[in-house]
VEXTI-488034 format. One record per atom (N, C-alpha, C): x, z, y; chain; residue in three letters; atom name. Coordinates in Angstrom, 3 decimals. Layout:
// residues N
         x         z         y  c    r   a
         X         Z         Y  A  Ala  CA
...
//
This chain:
// residues 182
         x         z         y  c    r   a
    86.460   118.202   118.788  A  Unk   N
    86.998   119.419   118.196  A  Unk  CA
    88.326   119.767   118.849  A  Unk   C
    88.572   121.062   119.002  A  Unk   N
    89.863   121.484   119.528  A  Unk  CA
    90.901   121.508   118.410  A  Unk   C
    92.154   121.784   118.770  A  Unk   N
    93.252   121.742   117.799  A  Unk  CA
    93.031   122.696   116.632  A  Unk   C
    92.622   123.920   116.937  A  Unk   N
    92.417   124.907   115.883  A  Unk  CA
    91.318   124.468   114.922  A  Unk   C
    90.233   123.956   115.449  A  Unk   N
    89.129   123.497   114.599  A  Unk  CA
    89.558   122.324   113.721  A  Unk   C
    90.346   121.412   114.282  A  Unk   N
    90.831   120.273   113.489  A  Unk  CA
    91.744   120.736   112.357  A  Unk   C
    92.621   121.685   112.641  A  Unk   N
    93.515   122.196   111.601  A  Unk  CA
    92.714   122.993   110.570  A  Unk   C
    91.766   123.787   111.013  A  Unk   N
    90.911   124.539   110.084  A  Unk  CA
    90.172   123.567   109.152  A  Unk   C
    89.634   122.507   109.707  A  Unk   N
    88.937   121.506   108.903  A  Unk  CA
    89.889   120.862   107.890  A  Unk   C
    91.099   120.508   108.328  A  Unk   N
    92.103   119.927   107.432  A  Unk  CA
    92.436   120.906   106.299  A  Unk   C
    92.634   122.180   106.639  A  Unk   N
    92.923   123.177   105.614  A  Unk  CA
    91.799   123.245   104.585  A  Unk   C
    90.576   123.296   105.075  A  Unk   N
    89.443   123.446   104.170  A  Unk  CA
    89.168   122.185   103.364  A  Unk   C
    89.336   121.016   103.977  A  Unk   N
    89.058   119.748   103.292  A  Unk  CA
    90.206   119.310   102.379  A  Unk   C
    91.417   119.343   102.889  A  Unk   N
    92.563   118.789   102.156  A  Unk  CA
    93.294   119.862   101.346  A  Unk   C
    93.854   120.827   102.017  A  Unk   N
    94.701   121.807   101.340  A  Unk  CA
    93.909   122.619   100.319  A  Unk   C
    92.796   123.202   100.760  A  Unk   N
    91.976   124.000    99.853  A  Unk  CA
    91.007   123.130    99.056  A  Unk   C
    90.359   122.201    99.745  A  Unk   N
    89.338   121.383    99.098  A  Unk  CA
    89.869   120.536    97.964  A  Unk   C
    91.074   120.013    98.112  A  Unk   N
    91.687   119.207    97.060  A  Unk  CA
    92.622   120.028    96.174  A  Unk   C
    92.810   121.289    96.529  A  Unk   N
    93.683   122.154    95.734  A  Unk  CA
    95.154   121.802    95.859  A  Unk   C
    95.569   121.287    97.015  A  Unk   N
    96.957   120.862    97.174  A  Unk  CA
    97.941   122.023    97.193  A  Unk   C
    97.474   123.198    97.554  A  Unk   N
    98.326   124.387    97.482  A  Unk  CA
    97.577   125.477    96.723  A  Unk   C
    97.986   125.739    95.489  A  Unk   N
    97.271   126.750    94.701  A  Unk  CA
    97.423   128.166    95.235  A  Unk   C
    98.304   128.367    96.204  A  Unk   N
    98.560   129.695    96.747  A  Unk  CA
    97.788   129.974    98.037  A  Unk   C
    97.145   128.965    98.603  A  Unk   N
    96.555   129.090    99.935  A  Unk  CA
    95.195   129.782    99.957  A  Unk   C
    94.443   129.664    98.915  A  Unk   N
    93.060   130.140    98.928  A  Unk  CA
    92.902   131.629    99.173  A  Unk   C
    93.651   132.432    98.465  A  Unk   N
    93.465   133.877    98.559  A  Unk  CA
    93.719   134.400    99.975  A  Unk   C
    94.867   134.087   100.611  A  Unk   N
    95.047   134.608   101.976  A  Unk  CA
    94.075   133.992   102.980  A  Unk   C
    93.687   132.725   102.764  A  Unk   N
    92.747   132.082   103.686  A  Unk  CA
    91.393   132.790   103.642  A  Unk   C
    90.880   132.983   102.442  A  Unk   N
    89.560   133.611   102.302  A  Unk  CA
    89.572   135.094   102.677  A  Unk   C
    90.749   135.719   102.600  A  Unk   N
    90.872   137.127   102.980  A  Unk  CA
    91.105   137.286   104.492  A  Unk   C
    91.213   136.180   105.217  A  Unk   N
    91.404   136.251   106.663  A  Unk  CA
    92.808   136.651   107.080  A  Unk   C
    93.802   136.359   106.238  A  Unk   N
    95.178   136.747   106.541  A  Unk  CA
    96.053   135.553   106.937  A  Unk   C
    95.407   134.493   107.431  A  Unk   N
    96.133   133.319   107.929  A  Unk  CA
    95.852   133.208   109.419  A  Unk   C
    96.907   133.195   110.198  A  Unk   N
    96.788   133.087   111.652  A  Unk  CA
    96.991   131.625   112.048  A  Unk   C
    96.053   131.097   112.797  A  Unk   N
    96.178   129.769   113.388  A  Unk  CA
    96.374   129.977   114.875  A  Unk   C
    97.469   129.464   115.398  A  Unk   N
    97.726   129.621   116.822  A  Unk  CA
    98.283   128.315   117.386  A  Unk   C
    97.874   128.005   118.590  A  Unk   N
    98.268   126.758   119.242  A  Unk  CA
    99.365   127.043   120.260  A  Unk   C
   100.459   126.306   120.130  A  Unk   N
   101.517   126.373   121.133  A  Unk  CA
   101.150   125.417   122.263  A  Unk   C
   101.273   125.900   123.483  A  Unk   N
   101.039   125.035   124.644  A  Unk  CA
   102.345   124.431   125.147  A  Unk   C
   103.420   124.615   124.380  A  Unk   N
   104.748   124.134   124.780  A  Unk  CA
   104.740   122.634   125.040  A  Unk   C
   105.473   122.266   126.073  A  Unk   N
   105.680   120.849   126.372  A  Unk  CA
   107.161   120.493   126.287  A  Unk   C
   107.961   121.448   125.796  A  Unk   N
   109.378   121.192   125.567  A  Unk  CA
   109.804   121.928   124.296  A  Unk   C
   110.874   121.459   123.708  A  Unk   N
   111.373   122.102   122.496  A  Unk  CA
   111.830   123.527   122.775  A  Unk   C
   112.409   123.768   123.934  A  Unk   N
   112.889   125.114   124.266  A  Unk  CA
   111.726   126.106   124.325  A  Unk   C
   110.641   125.716   124.960  A  Unk   N
   109.466   126.599   125.023  A  Unk  CA
   108.864   126.765   123.629  A  Unk   C
   108.864   125.713   122.839  A  Unk   N
   108.359   125.811   121.466  A  Unk  CA
   109.201   126.790   120.654  A  Unk   C
   110.509   126.780   120.830  A  Unk   N
   111.362   127.759   120.135  A  Unk  CA
   110.975   129.183   120.513  A  Unk   C
   110.634   129.402   121.777  A  Unk   N
   110.189   130.732   122.209  A  Unk  CA
   108.851   131.102   121.555  A  Unk   C
   107.941   130.135   121.488  A  Unk   N
   106.656   130.377   120.815  A  Unk  CA
   106.882   130.689   119.334  A  Unk   C
   107.786   129.952   118.720  A  Unk   N
   108.107   130.183   117.311  A  Unk  CA
   108.699   131.579   117.122  A  Unk   C
   109.616   131.970   117.986  A  Unk   N
   110.199   133.310   117.920  A  Unk  CA
   109.118   134.386   118.054  A  Unk   C
   108.198   134.175   118.988  A  Unk   N
   107.104   135.141   119.188  A  Unk  CA
   106.233   135.261   117.945  A  Unk   C
   105.911   134.129   117.348  A  Unk   N
   105.059   134.158   116.155  A  Unk  CA
   105.773   134.799   114.972  A  Unk   C
   107.062   134.541   114.823  A  Unk   N
   107.817   135.188   113.747  A  Unk  CA
   107.905   136.692   113.978  A  Unk   C
   108.023   137.108   115.230  A  Unk   N
   108.054   138.539   115.557  A  Unk  CA
   106.720   139.190   115.191  A  Unk   C
   105.629   138.532   115.520  A  Unk   N
   104.306   139.055   115.148  A  Unk  CA
   104.194   139.187   113.641  A  Unk   C
   104.637   138.164   112.926  A  Unk   N
   104.579   138.196   111.463  A  Unk  CA
   105.443   139.335   110.914  A  Unk   C
   106.612   139.507   111.494  A  Unk   N
   107.523   140.561   111.045  A  Unk  CA
   106.936   141.954   111.283  A  Unk   C
   106.233   142.110   112.398  A  Unk   N
   105.716   143.424   112.781  A  Unk  CA
   104.348   143.748   112.183  A  Unk   C
   103.775   142.803   111.454  A  Unk   N
   102.436   142.989   110.907  A  Unk  CA
   102.513   143.038   109.380  A  Unk   C
   101.808   143.958   108.815  A  Unk   N
   101.784   144.099   107.362  A  Unk  CA
   101.197   142.840   106.712  A  Unk   C
   101.750   142.415   105.572  A  Unk   N
   101.166   141.272   104.856  A  Unk  CA
    99.724   141.536   104.414  A  Unk   C
    99.342   142.793   104.343  A  Unk   N
    97.952   143.115   104.007  A  Unk  CA
    97.006   142.688   105.124  A  Unk   C
    97.558   142.563   106.342  A  Unk   N
    96.761   142.148   107.492  A  Unk  CA
    97.022   140.705   107.908  A  Unk   C
    98.261   140.257   107.737  A  Unk   N
    98.639   138.904   108.139  A  Unk  CA
    99.676   138.383   107.154  A  Unk   C
    99.276   137.395   106.386  A  Unk   N
   100.151   136.845   105.347  A  Unk  CA
   101.035   135.714   105.866  A  Unk   C
   100.451   134.850   106.680  A  Unk   N
   101.151   133.634   107.083  A  Unk  CA
   100.592   133.133   108.414  A  Unk   C
   101.363   132.303   109.087  A  Unk   N
   100.945   131.751   110.373  A  Unk  CA
   101.154   130.251   110.385  A  Unk   C
   100.188   129.543   110.935  A  Unk   N
   100.333   128.117   111.205  A  Unk  CA
   100.415   127.951   112.714  A  Unk   C
   101.596   127.533   113.171  A  Unk   N
   101.804   127.274   114.590  A  Unk  CA
   101.509   125.798   114.826  A  Unk   C
   100.450   125.532   115.564  A  Unk   N
    99.971   124.176   115.836  A  Unk  CA
   100.672   123.679   117.097  A  Unk   C
   101.250   122.467   117.004  A  Unk   N
   102.098   121.945   118.075  A  Unk  CA
   101.546   120.594   118.560  A  Unk   C
   100.558   120.604   119.458  A  Unk   N
    99.938   119.342   119.861  A  Unk  CA
   100.679   118.544   120.939  A  Unk   C
   101.588   119.179   121.684  A  Unk   N
   102.146   118.531   122.875  A  Unk  CA
   103.580   118.046   122.765  A  Unk   C
   104.300   118.444   121.734  A  Unk   N
   105.683   117.987   121.528  A  Unk  CA
   105.870   117.649   120.059  A  Unk   C
   106.958   116.982   119.767  A  Unk   N
   107.348   116.638   118.398  A  Unk  CA
   106.369   115.687   117.709  A  Unk   C
   105.724   114.835   118.491  A  Unk   N
   104.787   113.868   117.906  A  Unk  CA
   105.537   112.819   117.079  A  Unk   C
   106.806   112.574   117.416  A  Unk   N
   107.625   111.652   116.644  A  Unk  CA
   108.200   112.416   115.452  A  Unk   C
   108.020   111.860   114.246  A  Unk   N
   108.439   112.572   113.043  A  Unk  CA
   109.949   112.827   113.012  A  Unk   C
   110.725   111.906   113.509  A  Unk   N
   112.176   112.093   113.547  A  Unk  CA
   112.540   113.272   114.458  A  Unk   C
   111.908   113.360   115.616  A  Unk   N
   112.137   114.494   116.518  A  Unk  CA
   111.733   115.805   115.848  A  Unk   C
   110.607   115.767   115.146  A  Unk   N
   110.113   116.947   114.436  A  Unk  CA
   111.148   117.401   113.403  A  Unk   C
   111.647   116.459   112.609  A  Unk   N
   112.644   116.805   111.592  A  Unk  CA
   113.889   117.415   112.216  A  Unk   C
   114.325   116.875   113.332  A  Unk   N
   115.500   117.435   114.007  A  Unk  CA
   115.211   118.837   114.531  A  Unk   C
   113.996   119.061   114.999  A  Unk   N
   113.623   120.388   115.502  A  Unk  CA
   113.683   121.429   114.387  A  Unk   C
   113.395   121.023   113.157  A  Unk   N
   113.435   121.974   112.042  A  Unk  CA
   114.815   122.605   111.887  A  Unk   C
   115.879   121.878   112.240  A  Unk   N
   117.221   122.460   112.227  A  Unk  CA
   117.326   123.587   113.254  A  Unk   C
   116.737   123.372   114.431  A  Unk   N
   116.722   124.421   115.457  A  Unk  CA
   115.914   125.632   114.982  A  Unk   C
   114.811   125.356   114.313  A  Unk   N
   113.976   126.436   113.788  A  Unk  CA
   114.740   127.246   112.735  A  Unk   C
   115.472   126.560   111.862  A  Unk   N
   116.276   127.269   110.864  A  Unk  CA
   117.373   128.101   111.533  A  Unk   C
   117.955   127.575   112.596  A  Unk   N
   118.967   128.338   113.345  A  Unk  CA
   118.359   129.591   113.962  A  Unk   C
   117.126   129.478   114.433  A  Unk   N
   116.428   130.649   114.982  A  Unk  CA
   116.247   131.710   113.898  A  Unk   C
   115.884   131.289   112.693  A  Unk   N
   115.750   132.242   111.587  A  Unk  CA
   117.072   132.971   111.345  A  Unk   C
   118.150   132.225   111.324  A  Unk   N
   119.462   132.828   111.094  A  Unk  CA
   119.856   133.760   112.243  A  Unk   C
   119.620   133.322   113.454  A  Unk   N
   119.995   134.099   114.635  A  Unk  CA
   119.340   135.477   114.647  A  Unk   C
   118.115   135.570   114.146  A  Unk   N
   117.373   136.836   114.165  A  Unk  CA
   117.363   137.532   112.807  A  Unk   C
   118.246   137.099   111.912  A  Unk   N
   118.329   137.676   110.557  A  Unk  CA
   116.996   137.588   109.807  A  Unk   C
   116.266   136.493   110.040  A  Unk   N
   114.997   136.272   109.350  A  Unk  CA
   115.163   135.386   108.112  A  Unk   C
   116.339   134.773   107.941  A  Unk   N
   116.574   133.986   106.722  A  Unk  CA
   116.487   134.928   105.533  A  Unk   C
   115.819   134.490   104.508  A  Unk   N
   115.598   135.351   103.355  A  Unk  CA
   114.339   136.190   103.471  A  Unk   C
   113.775   136.276   104.668  A  Unk   N
   112.522   136.998   104.889  A  Unk  CA
   111.381   136.028   105.180  A  Unk   C
   111.706   134.968   105.927  A  Unk   N
   110.705   133.966   106.293  A  Unk  CA
   111.275   132.574   106.061  A  Unk   C
   110.388   131.638   105.847  A  Unk   N
   110.780   130.240   105.833  A  Unk  CA
   109.694   129.435   106.523  A  Unk   C
   110.045   128.227   106.896  A  Unk   N
   109.120   127.368   107.627  A  Unk  CA
   108.829   126.132   106.798  A  Unk   C
   107.569   125.965   106.455  A  Unk   N
   107.130   124.754   105.760  A  Unk  CA
   106.682   123.757   106.815  A  Unk   C
   106.876   122.484   106.528  A  Unk   N
   106.636   121.468   107.551  A  Unk  CA
   105.474   120.549   107.198  A  Unk   C
   104.672   120.292   108.223  A  Unk   N
   103.530   119.374   108.136  A  Unk  CA
   103.483   118.574   109.428  A  Unk   C
   103.164   117.287   109.305  A  Unk   N
   103.195   116.403   110.469  A  Unk  CA
   102.256   115.231   110.210  A  Unk   C
   101.642   114.669   111.247  A  Unk   N
   100.748   113.510   111.046  A  Unk  CA
   101.435   112.304   110.418  A  Unk   C
   102.747   112.167   110.605  A  Unk   N
   103.491   111.034   110.053  A  Unk  CA
   104.490   111.468   108.986  A  Unk   C
   104.204   112.584   108.327  A  Unk   N
   105.145   113.123   107.343  A  Unk  CA
   105.508   112.058   106.316  A  Unk   C
   106.806   111.991   106.010  A  Unk   N
   107.269   111.047   105.000  A  Unk  CA
   108.405   111.689   104.220  A  Unk   C
   108.187   111.831   102.908  A  Unk   N
   109.235   112.352   102.045  A  Unk  CA
   110.360   111.324   101.938  A  Unk   C
   111.562   111.813   101.691  A  Unk   N
   112.695   110.917   101.482  A  Unk  CA
   112.395   109.990   100.309  A  Unk   C
   112.877   108.789   100.393  A  Unk   N
   112.733   107.787    99.329  A  Unk  CA
   111.287   107.374    99.076  A  Unk   C
   110.437   107.491   100.088  A  Unk   N
   109.069   106.979    99.981  A  Unk  CA
   108.828   105.976   101.093  A  Unk   C
   107.775   105.219   100.926  A  Unk   N
   107.320   104.306   101.966  A  Unk  CA
   106.299   105.065   102.829  A  Unk   C
   106.129   104.680   104.091  A  Unk   N
   105.200   105.411   104.966  A  Unk  CA
   103.787   105.555   104.394  A  Unk   C
   103.311   104.568   103.663  A  Unk   N
   101.940   104.612   103.161  A  Unk  CA
   101.815   105.170   101.743  A  Unk   C
   102.894   105.687   101.161  A  Unk   N
   102.809   106.270    99.824  A  Unk  CA
   101.907   107.502    99.849  A  Unk   C
   101.054   107.594    98.844  A  Unk   N
   100.064   108.675    98.808  A  Unk  CA
   100.671   110.070    98.835  A  Unk   C
   101.824   110.266    98.215  A  Unk   N
   102.376   111.618    98.165  A  Unk  CA
   102.683   112.177    99.558  A  Unk   C
   102.879   111.307   100.528  A  Unk   N
   103.112   111.787   101.894  A  Unk  CA
   101.900   112.523   102.446  A  Unk   C
   100.718   112.209   101.949  A  Unk   N
    99.509   112.862   102.445  A  Unk  CA
    99.506   114.365   102.188  A  Unk   C
   100.251   114.816   101.182  A  Unk   N
   100.262   116.252   100.885  A  Unk  CA
   100.826   117.074   102.032  A  Unk   C
   101.628   116.451   102.887  A  Unk   N
   102.224   117.164   104.016  A  Unk  CA
   101.816   116.572   105.359  A  Unk   C
   100.740   115.813   105.355  A  Unk   N
   100.237   115.258   106.616  A  Unk  CA
    99.128   116.148   107.149  A  Unk   C
    99.218   116.414   108.420  A  Unk   N
    98.275   117.300   109.093  A  Unk  CA
    97.850   116.646   110.406  A  Unk   C
    96.783   117.150   111.014  A  Unk   N
    96.304   116.536   112.257  A  Unk  CA
    97.299   116.600   113.414  A  Unk   C
    98.149   117.613   113.421  A  Unk   N
    99.163   117.821   114.464  A  Unk  CA
   100.446   118.275   113.781  A  Unk   C
   101.575   118.183   114.457  A  Unk   N
   102.761   118.835   113.914  A  Unk  CA
   102.464   120.331   113.736  A  Unk   C
   102.860   120.861   112.589  A  Unk   N
   102.643   122.274   112.288  A  Unk  CA
   103.943   122.898   111.819  A  Unk   C
   104.120   124.141   112.154  A  Unk   N
   105.186   124.961   111.614  A  Unk  CA
   104.498   126.084   110.846  A  Unk   C
   104.601   126.036   109.534  A  Unk   N
   103.932   127.013   108.688  A  Unk  CA
   104.926   128.120   108.359  A  Unk   C
   104.692   129.279   108.916  A  Unk   N
   105.585   130.416   108.764  A  Unk  CA
   105.165   131.224   107.550  A  Unk   C
   106.059   131.293   106.587  A  Unk   N
   105.769   131.925   105.302  A  Unk  CA
   106.706   133.096   105.045  A  Unk   C
   106.185   134.101   104.396  A  Unk   N
   107.003   135.228   103.959  A  Unk  CA
   107.681   134.838   102.639  A  Unk   C
   108.980   135.041   102.551  A  Unk   N
   109.717   134.741   101.318  A  Unk  CA
   109.172   135.555   100.146  A  Unk   C
   108.819   136.815   100.397  A  Unk   N
   108.320   137.664    99.315  A  Unk  CA
   107.026   137.105    98.735  A  Unk   C
   106.198   136.539    99.574  A  Unk   N
   104.948   135.943    99.113  A  Unk  CA
   105.222   134.717    98.248  A  Unk   C
   106.152   133.890    98.690  A  Unk   N
   106.492   132.685    97.940  A  Unk  CA
   107.072   133.059    96.579  A  Unk   C
   107.986   134.010    96.577  A  Unk   N
   108.612   134.446    95.327  A  Unk  CA
   107.565   134.956    94.345  A  Unk   C
   106.651   135.779    94.823  A  Unk   N
   105.605   136.336    93.967  A  Unk  CA
   104.668   135.240    93.461  A  Unk   C
   104.256   134.339    94.356  A  Unk   N
   103.327   133.272    93.974  A  Unk  CA
   103.940   132.333    92.944  A  Unk   C
   105.191   131.984    93.139  A  Unk   N
   105.867   131.084    92.191  A  Unk  CA
   106.029   131.774    90.840  A  Unk   C
   106.367   133.063    90.853  A  Unk   N
   106.537   133.805    89.598  A  Unk  CA
   105.227   133.909    88.825  A  Unk   C
   104.112   133.993    89.541  A  Unk   N
   102.807   134.145    88.895  A  Unk  CA
   102.188   132.819    88.473  A  Unk   C
   102.698   131.713    88.987  A  Unk   N
   102.138   130.400    88.670  A  Unk  CA
   102.677   129.934    87.323  A  Unk   C
   101.816   129.377    86.465  A  Unk   N
   102.279   128.968    85.138  A  Unk  CA
   103.332   127.856    85.147  A  Unk   C
   103.289   126.957    86.135  A  Unk   N
   104.246   125.855    86.159  A  Unk  CA
   104.389   125.306    87.581  A  Unk   C
   105.159   125.992    88.430  A  Unk   N
   105.278   125.557    89.821  A  Unk  CA
   105.825   124.135    89.983  A  Unk   C
   106.678   123.704    89.078  A  Unk   N
   107.236   122.352    89.177  A  Unk  CA
   106.165   121.281    88.998  A  Unk   C
   105.059   121.648    88.394  A  Unk   N
   103.973   120.697    88.147  A  Unk  CA
   103.076   120.502    89.375  A  Unk   C
   103.179   121.379    90.371  A  Unk   N
   102.299   121.299    91.546  A  Unk  CA
   102.393   119.944    92.237  A  Unk   C
   103.593   119.442    92.588  A  Unk   N
   103.641   118.129    93.252  A  Unk  CA
   103.105   116.997    92.372  A  Unk   C
   103.368   117.081    91.086  A  Unk   N
   102.866   116.062    90.152  A  Unk  CA
   101.338   116.087    90.140  A  Unk   C
   100.774   117.289    90.086  A  Unk   N
    99.312   117.428    90.107  A  Unk  CA
    98.733   116.921    91.422  A  Unk   C
    99.417   117.212    92.530  A  Unk   N
    98.932   116.761    93.831  A  Unk  CA
    98.881   115.240    93.913  A  Unk   C
    99.913   114.585    93.441  A  Unk   N
    99.936   113.122    93.460  A  Unk  CA
    98.829   112.573    92.577  A  Unk   C
    98.637   113.179    91.415  A  Unk   N
    97.558   112.733    90.519  A  Unk  CA
    96.193   112.933    91.179  A  Unk   C
    96.027   114.045    91.866  A  Unk   N
    94.770   114.299    92.575  A  Unk  CA
    94.521   113.221    93.614  A  Unk   C
    95.530   112.931    94.414  A  Unk   N
    95.379   111.921    95.467  A  Unk  CA
    95.118   110.540    94.884  A  Unk   C
    95.807   110.203    93.817  A  Unk   N
    95.591   108.889    93.181  A  Unk  CA
    94.199   108.778    92.564  A  Unk   C
    93.613   109.907    92.221  A  Unk   N
    92.288   109.902    91.623  A  Unk  CA
    91.150   109.799    92.628  A  Unk   C
    91.466   109.870    93.909  A  Unk   N
    90.426   109.802    94.938  A  Unk  CA
    90.115   108.356    95.293  A  Unk   C
    88.879   108.127    95.602  A  Unk   N
    88.485   106.799    96.072  A  Unk  CA
    89.035   106.586    97.479  A  Unk   C
    89.087   105.333    97.887  A  Unk   N
    89.529   105.031    99.251  A  Unk  CA
    88.616   105.709   100.265  A  Unk   C
    87.332   105.767    99.948  A  Unk   N
    86.370   106.401   100.854  A  Unk  CA
    86.668   107.897   101.000  A  Unk   C
    86.960   108.550    99.876  A  Unk   N
    87.247   109.988    99.923  A  Unk  CA
    88.571   110.252   100.657  A  Unk   C
    89.574   109.417   100.410  A  Unk   N
    90.834   109.557   101.135  A  Unk  CA
    90.604   109.406   102.638  A  Unk   C
    89.793   108.432   103.002  A  Unk   N
    89.486   108.208   104.421  A  Unk  CA
    88.729   109.405   105.001  A  Unk   C
    87.811   109.953   104.218  A  Unk   N
    87.038   111.110   104.673  A  Unk  CA
    87.936   112.314   104.941  A  Unk   C
    88.874   112.569   104.041  A  Unk   N
    89.727   113.754   104.164  A  Unk  CA
    90.883   113.523   105.129  A  Unk   C
    91.513   112.343   105.072  A  Unk   N
    92.730   112.102   105.840  A  Unk  CA
    92.569   111.024   106.915  A  Unk   C
    91.371   110.548   107.123  A  Unk   N
    91.148   109.404   108.010  A  Unk  CA
    91.675   109.530   109.410  A  Unk   C
    91.702   110.737   109.946  A  Unk   N
    92.157   110.892   111.322  A  Unk  CA
    93.672   110.987   111.428  A  Unk   C
    94.355   110.958   110.289  A  Unk   N
    95.805   111.075   110.296  A  Unk  CA
    96.432   109.695   110.387  A  Unk   C
    97.417   109.520   111.235  A  Unk   N
    98.099   108.225   111.307  A  Unk  CA
    98.674   107.832   109.946  A  Unk   C
    98.672   106.557   109.673  A  Unk   N
    99.267   105.979   108.470  A  Unk  CA
    98.591   106.426   107.182  A  Unk   C
    97.438   107.041   107.251  A  Unk   N
    96.847   107.574   106.038  A  Unk  CA
    95.897   106.615   105.349  A  Unk   C
    95.721   105.437   105.872  A  Unk   N
    94.854   104.474   105.216  A  Unk  CA
    95.614   103.828   104.074  A  Unk   C
    95.278   104.194   102.813  A  Unk   N
    96.051   103.721   101.670  A  Unk  CA
    95.944   102.226   101.452  A  Unk   C
//
């Protein structure tokens, strides 16, 4: 499978299939999620790809394009490097006056929340087949959170969902992700 197919499968199996993001289904099924692969082999080129994708998102109506997943197969494979790059990405948002309009959600094969162990199940909620930069519209997030009955409960529900899965099901959904064997 190519990068896009692997990410599409992850979205359908994990994010949508397990209900890890209650906001993802509607734009996904409406065809308003863009999956694009960066061919960057350096952080500088990746910043240019990120700028291009944010420009496309800015210039396109949310009725046509709600969000973008920038797939990054060739750089930022180390989670620490990825985390440091997010500072550069935030600076890019500020530089182009996109702060307050867009934000970047982070997903990585070795994602690890602060104060967790590498193999803790909650890390799986942000583990993806490749490093991803998920470009989100602030207006969409604000609306989705306002319409959700209890947004603070989402992470709690996600952890409960993951804990309720058998080892076989976890392997089926997350097996190709590093460190995902519980």
